[in-house]
N, C-alpha and C positions, 0 to 999 in steps of 0.2 A: 831621915827625919831629924831636923834640928830642934834642939830643946829651946823652948820659949820663943819660937818663931812662928807667927801666924802666916800660913801660905794660902789658905783657901777658906771661904765661908761655906757652910753647909746648911741647907734647908731640907726638911723631910716632910713629905705630904703624900698621903695614900694615892690620890689621883689629882692631876691638874686638869681643870676644865674651864669653860668660859666664865663660870661664876667665881672662881678663886684665883685665876691666873694673875690678875693685876696685884692682888694682895701678896701672893707668894713671890712673884718675880720682883716687884718693886721693893718689898721688904728685904729681900736678899741683896738687891742692887744697892739699897741705902746702907746696909751693913757693910758691904764691900767698900763703898765710898768712905764711910766713917773710919774703917780700919785700914784704908789705903791698900786694898787687895785688888789684884787684877783677875783672879779666878774665883768662881763660885760654883756650887754644885747643888742641884735639886734632886733628891733621891725620891723616887716614886715606886709604886708597885711594879709597873711594867711599861712605862713610857720613856721615850728618848728623844732628844732634840738638842740643838745648840743655839744660843742667842748671843749676839755681840752688840755692845753699845758703848760708845766713848772709850774704846780701848780695853773694855772689860769683857770677859767671856763667862757665860753661865752655861754649864752643861746639865742637861736633865738626863738621868740614867735610871734604869731599873735597879731595885735593891739587890737583886741577884748579881748583877754586874759589879756593883759596889763591893759586895761581900767577896766575890770571887777574885777581884783584883787586889784585895788586901789593902785598899786605900785607907 
C-alpha cells in the first residue's frame, strides 16, 4: 500500500438488484472517472460479478471475500 495514493474506489451495498443497480454502478463509475481510477469495487452481502466499461473494471464481491483477502 502506498501512502496517499488512490488505487481503487469502493462502494458498499447490502444487495444489488434491478432497482438499485444503475444508482450503485453509475455512481461508482462516475467516482472512478473523476478520480482517474481504473479499478472499482462493489462490496455486497453475497453477490459477485465483474463489469468492464471504457477500460475500467468494477468487481462485485461478497463482504466475506473482501475481509478474508485483507484488501
